[in-house]
PDB file of N, CA, C and O in Angstrom:
ATOM      1  N   MET A   1       0.811  -1.175   0.000  1.00  0.00           N
ATOM      2  CA  MET A   1       0.000   0.000   0.000  1.00  0.00           C
ATOM      3  C   MET A   1       0.870   1.260   0.000  1.00  0.00           C
ATOM      4  O   MET A   1       0.567   2.245  -0.674  1.00  0.00           O
ATOM      5  N   LEU A   2       1.932   1.203   0.756  1.00  0.00           N
ATOM      6  CA  LEU A   2       2.824   2.353   0.814  1.00  0.00           C
ATOM      7  C   LEU A   2       3.453   2.617  -0.547  1.00  0.00           C
ATOM      8  O   LEU A   2       3.623   3.766  -0.955  1.00  0.00           O
ATOM      9  N   ASN A   3       3.800   1.524  -1.251  1.00  0.00           N
ATOM     10  CA  ASN A   3       4.399   1.730  -2.576  1.00  0.00           C
ATOM     11  C   ASN A   3       3.428   2.433  -3.518  1.00  0.00           C
ATOM     12  O   ASN A   3       3.853   3.253  -4.332  1.00  0.00           O
ATOM     13  N   SER A   4       2.147   2.136  -3.425  1.00  0.00           N
ATOM     14  CA  SER A   4       1.152   2.800  -4.275  1.00  0.00           C
ATOM     15  C   SER A   4       1.053   4.284  -3.941  1.00  0.00           C
ATOM     16  O   SER A   4       0.948   5.113  -4.844  1.00  0.00           O
ATOM     17  N   LEU A   5       1.083   4.623  -2.673  1.00  0.00           N
ATOM     18  CA  LEU A   5       1.033   6.026  -2.258  1.00  0.00           C
ATOM     19  C   LEU A   5       2.242   6.790  -2.796  1.00  0.00           C
ATOM     20  O   LEU A   5       2.102   7.896  -3.319  1.00  0.00           O
ATOM     21  N   ILE A   6       3.413   6.201  -2.667  1.00  0.00           N
ATOM     22  CA  ILE A   6       4.629   6.846  -3.172  1.00  0.00           C
ATOM     23  C   ILE A   6       4.543   7.040  -4.681  1.00  0.00           C
ATOM     24  O   ILE A   6       4.867   8.112  -5.191  1.00  0.00           O
ATOM     25  N   LEU A   7       4.108   6.008  -5.394  1.00  0.00           N
ATOM     26  CA  LEU A   7       3.993   6.120  -6.850  1.00  0.00           C
ATOM     27  C   LEU A   7       2.977   7.187  -7.256  1.00  0.00           C
ATOM     28  O   LEU A   7       3.223   7.952  -8.189  1.00  0.00           O
ATOM     29  N   LEU A   8       1.861   7.242  -6.577  1.00  0.00           N
ATOM     30  CA  LEU A   8       0.849   8.255  -6.887  1.00  0.00           C
ATOM     31  C   LEU A   8       1.390   9.664  -6.640  1.00  0.00           C
ATOM     32  O   LEU A   8       1.083  10.588  -7.393  1.00  0.00           O
ATOM     33  N   GLN A   9       2.189   9.828  -5.597  1.00  0.00           N
ATOM     34  CA  GLN A   9       2.787  11.139  -5.324  1.00  0.00           C
ATOM     35  C   GLN A   9       3.774  11.532  -6.421  1.00  0.00           C
ATOM     36  O   GLN A   9       4.026  12.717  -6.638  1.00  0.00           O
ATOM     37  N   LEU A  10       4.331  10.540  -7.109  1.00  0.00           N
ATOM     38  CA  LEU A  10       5.253  10.780  -8.222  1.00  0.00           C
ATOM     39  C   LEU A  10       4.533  10.825  -9.569  1.00  0.00           C
ATOM     40  O   LEU A  10       5.163  10.808 -10.626  1.00  0.00           O
ATOM     41  N   ASN A  11       3.195  10.884  -9.511  1.00  0.00           N
ATOM     42  CA  ASN A  11       2.359  10.883 -10.720  1.00  0.00           C
ATOM     43  C   ASN A  11       2.551   9.620 -11.564  1.00  0.00           C
ATOM     44  O   ASN A  11       2.500   9.667 -12.793  1.00  0.00           O
ATOM     45  N   LEU A  12       2.770   8.500 -10.887  1.00  0.00           N
ATOM     46  CA  LEU A  12       2.874   7.201 -11.539  1.00  0.00           C
ATOM     47  C   LEU A  12       1.690   6.346 -11.087  1.00  0.00           C
ATOM     48  O   LEU A  12       1.123   6.580 -10.020  1.00  0.00           O
ATOM     49  N   PRO A  13       1.324   5.368 -11.890  1.00  0.00           N
ATOM     50  CA  PRO A  13       0.181   4.534 -11.504  1.00  0.00           C
ATOM     51  C   PRO A  13       0.558   3.563 -10.383  1.00  0.00           C
ATOM     52  O   PRO A  13       1.722   3.192 -10.234  1.00  0.00           O
ATOM     53  N   PRO A  14      -0.434   3.163  -9.606  1.00  0.00           N
ATOM     54  CA  PRO A  14      -0.175   2.138  -8.596  1.00  0.00           C
ATOM     55  C   PRO A  14       0.213   0.834  -9.283  1.00  0.00           C
ATOM     56  O   PRO A  14      -0.118   0.612 -10.448  1.00  0.00           O
ATOM     57  N   ILE A  15       0.902  -0.007  -8.565  1.00  0.00           N
ATOM     58  CA  ILE A  15       1.339  -1.281  -9.135  1.00  0.00           C
ATOM     59  C   ILE A  15       0.808  -2.430  -8.294  1.00  0.00           C
ATOM     60  O   ILE A  15       0.380  -2.255  -7.153  1.00  0.00           O
ATOM     61  N   GLU A  16       0.852  -3.595  -8.890  1.00  0.00           N
ATOM     62  CA  GLU A  16       0.485  -4.819  -8.192  1.00  0.00           C
ATOM     63  C   GLU A  16       1.681  -5.751  -8.256  1.00  0.00           C
ATOM     64  O   GLU A  16       2.037  -6.233  -9.331  1.00  0.00           O
ATOM     65  N   LEU A  17       2.300  -6.005  -7.119  1.00  0.00           N
ATOM     66  CA  LEU A  17       3.400  -6.963  -7.067  1.00  0.00           C
ATOM     67  C   LEU A  17       2.776  -8.344  -6.926  1.00  0.00           C
ATOM     68  O   LEU A  17       2.398  -8.771  -5.836  1.00  0.00           O
ATOM     69  N   ARG A  18       2.681  -9.025  -8.055  1.00  0.00           N
ATOM     70  CA  ARG A  18       1.983 -10.306  -8.076  1.00  0.00           C
ATOM     71  C   ARG A  18       2.898 -11.448  -7.646  1.00  0.00           C
ATOM     72  O   ARG A  18       4.082 -11.485  -7.980  1.00  0.00           O
ATOM     73  N   ALA A  19       2.320 -12.358  -6.909  1.00  0.00           N
ATOM     74  CA  ALA A  19       3.003 -13.580  -6.507  1.00  0.00           C
ATOM     75  C   ALA A  19       2.002 -14.715  -6.679  1.00  0.00           C
ATOM     76  O   ALA A  19       1.516 -15.293  -5.708  1.00  0.00           O
ATOM     77  N   GLU A  20       1.708 -15.016  -7.937  1.00  0.00           N
ATOM     78  CA  GLU A  20       0.640 -15.966  -8.241  1.00  0.00           C
ATOM     79  C   GLU A  20       1.063 -17.423  -8.096  1.00  0.00           C
ATOM     80  O   GLU A  20       0.229 -18.288  -7.830  1.00  0.00           O
ATOM     81  N   THR A  21       2.338 -17.695  -8.267  1.00  0.00           N
ATOM     82  CA  THR A  21       2.814 -19.077  -8.156  1.00  0.00           C
ATOM     83  C   THR A  21       3.752 -19.185  -6.960  1.00  0.00           C
ATOM     84  O   THR A  21       4.196 -18.177  -6.410  1.00  0.00           O
ATOM     85  N   GLY A  22       4.042 -20.396  -6.576  1.00  0.00           N
ATOM     86  CA  GLY A  22       4.985 -20.611  -5.486  1.00  0.00           C
ATOM     87  C   GLY A  22       6.341 -20.020  -5.808  1.00  0.00           C
ATOM     88  O   GLY A  22       6.996 -19.450  -4.935  1.00  0.00           O
ATOM     89  N   GLU A  23       6.769 -20.151  -7.051  1.00  0.00           N
ATOM     90  CA  GLU A  23       8.060 -19.602  -7.465  1.00  0.00           C
ATOM     91  C   GLU A  23       8.045 -18.075  -7.409  1.00  0.00           C
ATOM     92  O   GLU A  23       9.031 -17.455  -7.011  1.00  0.00           O
ATOM     93  N   ASP A  24       6.912 -17.466  -7.813  1.00  0.00           N
ATOM     94  CA  ASP A  24       6.778 -16.001  -7.722  1.00  0.00           C
ATOM     95  C   ASP A  24       6.897 -15.541  -6.269  1.00  0.00           C
ATOM     96  O   ASP A  24       7.572 -14.553  -5.980  1.00  0.00           O
ATOM     97  N   ARG A  25       6.245 -16.253  -5.365  1.00  0.00           N
ATOM     98  CA  ARG A  25       6.296 -15.894  -3.950  1.00  0.00           C
ATOM     99  C   ARG A  25       7.723 -16.016  -3.405  1.00  0.00           C
ATOM    100  O   ARG A  25       8.185 -15.164  -2.646  1.00  0.00           O
ATOM    101  N   LYS A  26       8.410 -17.089  -3.807  1.00  0.00           N
ATOM    102  CA  LYS A  26       9.799 -17.272  -3.372  1.00  0.00           C
ATOM    103  C   LYS A  26      10.681 -16.141  -3.888  1.00  0.00           C
ATOM    104  O   LYS A  26      11.530 -15.631  -3.156  1.00  0.00           O
ATOM    105  N   LYS A  27      10.487 -15.749  -5.137  1.00  0.00           N
ATOM    106  CA  LYS A  27      11.269 -14.671  -5.726  1.00  0.00           C
ATOM    107  C   LYS A  27      11.010 -13.359  -4.979  1.00  0.00           C
ATOM    108  O   LYS A  27      11.939 -12.606  -4.689  1.00  0.00           O
ATOM    109  N   TYR A  28       9.746 -13.098  -4.674  1.00  0.00           N
ATOM    110  CA  TYR A  28       9.377 -11.881  -3.945  1.00  0.00           C
ATOM    111  C   TYR A  28      10.011 -11.888  -2.545  1.00  0.00           C
ATOM    112  O   TYR A  28      10.604 -10.895  -2.125  1.00  0.00           O
ATOM    113  N   LEU A  29       9.885 -13.001  -1.836  1.00  0.00           N
ATOM    114  CA  LEU A  29      10.434 -13.079  -0.482  1.00  0.00           C
ATOM    115  C   LEU A  29      11.954 -12.966  -0.487  1.00  0.00           C
ATOM    116  O   LEU A  29      12.525 -12.311   0.386  1.00  0.00           O
ATOM    117  N   ARG A  30      12.621 -13.598  -1.462  1.00  0.00           N
ATOM    118  CA  ARG A  30      14.080 -13.463  -1.573  1.00  0.00           C
ATOM    119  C   ARG A  30      14.465 -12.005  -1.821  1.00  0.00           C
ATOM    120  O   ARG A  30      15.432 -11.499  -1.252  1.00  0.00           O
ATOM    121  N   SER A  31      13.694 -11.341  -2.678  1.00  0.00           N
ATOM    122  CA  SER A  31      13.962  -9.929  -2.970  1.00  0.00           C
ATOM    123  C   SER A  31      13.795  -9.078  -1.722  1.00  0.00           C
ATOM    124  O   SER A  31      14.596  -8.176  -1.477  1.00  0.00           O
ATOM    125  N   MET A  32      12.771  -9.351  -0.935  1.00  0.00           N
ATOM    126  CA  MET A  32      12.545  -8.608   0.303  1.00  0.00           C
ATOM    127  C   MET A  32      13.667  -8.876   1.313  1.00  0.00           C
ATOM    128  O   MET A  32      14.120  -7.962   2.003  1.00  0.00           O
ATOM    129  N   GLN A  33      14.106 -10.122   1.393  1.00  0.00           N
ATOM    130  CA  GLN A  33      15.198 -10.452   2.319  1.00  0.00           C
ATOM    131  C   GLN A  33      16.490  -9.752   1.905  1.00  0.00           C
ATOM    132  O   GLN A  33      17.220  -9.237   2.751  1.00  0.00           O
ATOM    133  N   LYS A  34      16.768  -9.734   0.614  1.00  0.00           N
ATOM    134  CA  LYS A  34      17.959  -9.039   0.126  1.00  0.00           C
ATOM    135  C   LYS A  34      17.856  -7.542   0.418  1.00  0.00           C
ATOM    136  O   LYS A  34      18.844  -6.911   0.794  1.00  0.00           O
ATOM    137  N   ALA A  35      16.665  -6.979   0.244  1.00  0.00           N
ATOM    138  CA  ALA A  35      16.469  -5.557   0.535  1.00  0.00           C
ATOM    139  C   ALA A  35      16.703  -5.277   2.021  1.00  0.00           C
ATOM    140  O   ALA A  35      17.278  -4.247   2.373  1.00  0.00           O
ATOM    141  N   ASP A  36      16.264  -6.180   2.885  1.00  0.00           N
ATOM    142  CA  ASP A  36      16.510  -6.024   4.318  1.00  0.00           C
ATOM    143  C   ASP A  36      18.003  -5.990   4.627  1.00  0.00           C
ATOM    144  O   ASP A  36      18.428  -5.381   5.609  1.00  0.00           O
ATOM    145  N   GLU A  37      18.796  -6.649   3.781  1.00  0.00           N
ATOM    146  CA  GLU A  37      20.250  -6.689   3.965  1.00  0.00           C
ATOM    147  C   GLU A  37      20.948  -5.536   3.245  1.00  0.00           C
ATOM    148  O   GLU A  37      22.173  -5.424   3.286  1.00  0.00           O
ATOM    149  N   GLY A  38      20.159  -4.672   2.579  1.00  0.00           N
ATOM    150  CA  GLY A  38      20.733  -3.520   1.907  1.00  0.00           C
ATOM    151  C   GLY A  38      20.921  -3.671   0.413  1.00  0.00           C
ATOM    152  O   GLY A  38      21.371  -2.733  -0.244  1.00  0.00           O
ATOM    153  N   ASN A  39      20.587  -4.830  -0.143  1.00  0.00           N
ATOM    154  CA  ASN A  39      20.710  -5.066  -1.585  1.00  0.00           C
ATOM    155  C   ASN A  39      19.313  -4.934  -2.200  1.00  0.00           C
ATOM    156  O   ASN A  39      18.480  -5.832  -2.075  1.00  0.00           O
ATOM    157  N   TYR A  40      19.077  -3.812  -2.857  1.00  0.00           N
ATOM    158  CA  TYR A  40      17.747  -3.509  -3.377  1.00  0.00           C
ATOM    159  C   TYR A  40      17.550  -3.890  -4.839  1.00  0.00           C
ATOM    160  O   TYR A  40      16.454  -3.710  -5.371  1.00  0.00           O
ATOM    161  N   SER A  41      18.565  -4.404  -5.496  1.00  0.00           N
ATOM    162  CA  SER A  41      18.483  -4.614  -6.949  1.00  0.00           C
ATOM    163  C   SER A  41      17.369  -5.577  -7.351  1.00  0.00           C
ATOM    164  O   SER A  41      16.663  -5.315  -8.325  1.00  0.00           O
ATOM    165  N   SER A  42      17.194  -6.665  -6.641  1.00  0.00           N
ATOM    166  CA  SER A  42      16.133  -7.627  -6.992  1.00  0.00           C
ATOM    167  C   SER A  42      14.748  -7.022  -6.787  1.00  0.00           C
ATOM    168  O   SER A  42      13.857  -7.211  -7.615  1.00  0.00           O
ATOM    169  N   LEU A  43      14.570  -6.303  -5.695  1.00  0.00           N
ATOM    170  CA  LEU A  43      13.281  -5.673  -5.420  1.00  0.00           C
ATOM    171  C   LEU A  43      13.010  -4.573  -6.438  1.00  0.00           C
ATOM    172  O   LEU A  43      11.882  -4.425  -6.908  1.00  0.00           O
ATOM    173  N   GLU A  44      14.037  -3.803  -6.781  1.00  0.00           N
ATOM    174  CA  GLU A  44      13.883  -2.773  -7.811  1.00  0.00           C
ATOM    175  C   GLU A  44      13.458  -3.389  -9.137  1.00  0.00           C
ATOM    176  O   GLU A  44      12.626  -2.823  -9.846  1.00  0.00           O
ATOM    177  N   ALA A  45      14.019  -4.537  -9.474  1.00  0.00           N
ATOM    178  CA  ALA A  45      13.659  -5.208 -10.724  1.00  0.00           C
ATOM    179  C   ALA A  45      12.195  -5.643 -10.701  1.00  0.00           C
ATOM    180  O   ALA A  45      11.489  -5.481 -11.697  1.00  0.00           O
ATOM    181  N   LEU A  46      11.734  -6.188  -9.587  1.00  0.00           N
ATOM    182  CA  LEU A  46      10.325  -6.592  -9.475  1.00  0.00           C
ATOM    183  C   LEU A  46       9.400  -5.389  -9.582  1.00  0.00           C
ATOM    184  O   LEU A  46       8.366  -5.457 -10.246  1.00  0.00           O
ATOM    185  N   ILE A  47       9.764  -4.295  -8.936  1.00  0.00           N
ATOM    186  CA  ILE A  47       8.944  -3.081  -8.991  1.00  0.00           C
ATOM    187  C   ILE A  47       8.949  -2.519 -10.406  1.00  0.00           C
ATOM    188  O   ILE A  47       7.915  -2.063 -10.894  1.00  0.00           O
ATOM    189  N   ASN A  48      10.090  -2.546 -11.060  1.00  0.00           N
ATOM    190  CA  ASN A  48      10.186  -2.066 -12.435  1.00  0.00           C
ATOM    191  C   ASN A  48       9.264  -2.852 -13.358  1.00  0.00           C
ATOM    192  O   ASN A  48       8.547  -2.260 -14.165  1.00  0.00           O
ATOM    193  N   ILE A  49       9.274  -4.160 -13.252  1.00  0.00           N
ATOM    194  CA  ILE A  49       8.406  -5.011 -14.077  1.00  0.00           C
ATOM    195  C   ILE A  49       6.941  -4.679 -13.810  1.00  0.00           C
ATOM    196  O   ILE A  49       6.153  -4.527 -14.743  1.00  0.00           O
ATOM    197  N   ALA A  50       6.581  -4.566 -12.533  1.00  0.00           N
ATOM    198  CA  ALA A  50       5.193  -4.259 -12.166  1.00  0.00           C
ATOM    199  C   ALA A  50       4.773  -2.890 -12.691  1.00  0.00           C
ATOM    200  O   ALA A  50       3.641  -2.720 -13.144  1.00  0.00           O
ATOM    201  N   LEU A  51       5.674  -1.916 -12.632  1.00  0.00           N
ATOM    202  CA  LEU A  51       5.363  -0.580 -13.120  1.00  0.00           C
ATOM    203  C   LEU A  51       5.166  -0.587 -14.632  1.00  0.00           C
ATOM    204  O   LEU A  51       4.241   0.043 -15.144  1.00  0.00           O
ATOM    205  N   LEU A  52       6.034  -1.298 -15.344  1.00  0.00           N
ATOM    206  CA  LEU A  52       5.882  -1.397 -16.800  1.00  0.00           C
ATOM    207  C   LEU A  52       4.563  -2.082 -17.175  1.00  0.00           C
ATOM    208  O   LEU A  52       3.894  -1.668 -18.121  1.00  0.00           O
ATOM    209  N   GLU A  53       4.194  -3.126 -16.432  1.00  0.00           N
ATOM    210  CA  GLU A  53       2.922  -3.811 -16.688  1.00  0.00           C
ATOM    211  C   GLU A  53       1.745  -2.875 -16.435  1.00  0.00           C
ATOM    212  O   GLU A  53       0.776  -2.879 -17.195  1.00  0.00           O
ATOM    213  N   SER A  54       1.820  -2.079 -15.382  1.00  0.00           N
ATOM    214  CA  SER A  54       0.748  -1.139 -15.065  1.00  0.00           C
ATOM    215  C   SER A  54       0.619  -0.068 -16.150  1.00  0.00           C
ATOM    216  O   SER A  54      -0.490   0.267 -16.568  1.00  0.00           O
ATOM    217  N   LEU A  55       1.755   0.466 -16.602  1.00  0.00           N
ATOM    218  CA  LEU A  55       1.736   1.469 -17.654  1.00  0.00           C
ATOM    219  C   LEU A  55       1.200   0.889 -18.965  1.00  0.00           C
ATOM    220  O   LEU A  55       0.467   1.559 -19.691  1.00  0.00           O
ATOM    221  N   GLU A  56       1.565  -0.345 -19.260  1.00  0.00           N
ATOM    222  CA  GLU A  56       1.077  -1.007 -20.473  1.00  0.00           C
ATOM    223  C   GLU A  56      -0.437  -1.212 -20.397  1.00  0.00           C
ATOM    224  O   GLU A  56      -1.142  -1.029 -21.389  1.00  0.00           O
ATOM    225  N   LYS A  57      -0.927  -1.588 -19.225  1.00  0.00           N
ATOM    226  CA  LYS A  57      -2.377  -1.766 -19.049  1.00  0.00           C
ATOM    227  C   LYS A  57      -3.117  -0.457 -19.276  1.00  0.00           C
ATOM    228  O   LYS A  57      -4.158  -0.429 -19.933  1.00  0.00           O
ATOM    229  N   ILE A  58      -2.573   0.631 -18.729  1.00  0.00           N
ATOM    230  CA  ILE A  58      -3.198   1.950 -18.915  1.00  0.00           C
ATOM    231  C   ILE A  58      -3.202   2.314 -20.402  1.00  0.00           C
ATOM    232  O   ILE A  58      -4.199   2.810 -20.926  1.00  0.00           O
ATOM    233  N   LYS A  59      -2.102   2.066 -21.055  1.00  0.00           N
ATOM    234  CA  LYS A  59      -1.985   2.370 -22.490  1.00  0.00           C
ATOM    235  C   LYS A  59      -3.015   1.587 -23.302  1.00  0.00           C
ATOM    236  O   LYS A  59      -3.654   2.131 -24.203  1.00  0.00           O
ATOM    237  N   ASN A  60      -3.169   0.305 -22.971  1.00  0.00           N
ATOM    238  CA  ASN A  60      -4.109  -0.542 -23.710  1.00  0.00           C
ATOM    239  C   ASN A  60      -5.574  -0.203 -23.405  1.00  0.00           C
ATOM    240  O   ASN A  60      -6.450  -0.415 -24.243  1.00  0.00           O
ATOM    241  N   ASP A  61      -5.828   0.315 -22.223  1.00  0.00           N
ATOM    242  CA  ASP A  61      -7.201   0.666 -21.833  1.00  0.00           C
ATOM    243  C   ASP A  61      -7.650   1.993 -22.420  1.00  0.00           C
ATOM    244  O   ASP A  61      -8.844   2.289 -22.431  1.00  0.00           O
ATOM    245  N   SER A  62      -6.703   2.806 -22.913  1.00  0.00           N
ATOM    246  CA  SER A  62      -7.065   4.123 -23.462  1.00  0.00           C
ATOM    247  C   SER A  62      -7.474   4.037 -24.897  1.00  0.00           C
ATOM    248  O   SER A  62      -7.808   5.054 -25.506  1.00  0.00           O
TER     249      SER A  62
END
């Protein structure tokens, strides 16, 4: 929820960090654990993908 608020303040659309499969959930949790240790690259990549998907959805809906 906080990520959506930050994105909206930056005039970006909210995102959905999906974890639909067990592997997706593991990837998300590993990214969060790495971020807790100060390595944000995996989490940034997940957020980037989600943001691109959100922007693409907006583009297709217009």
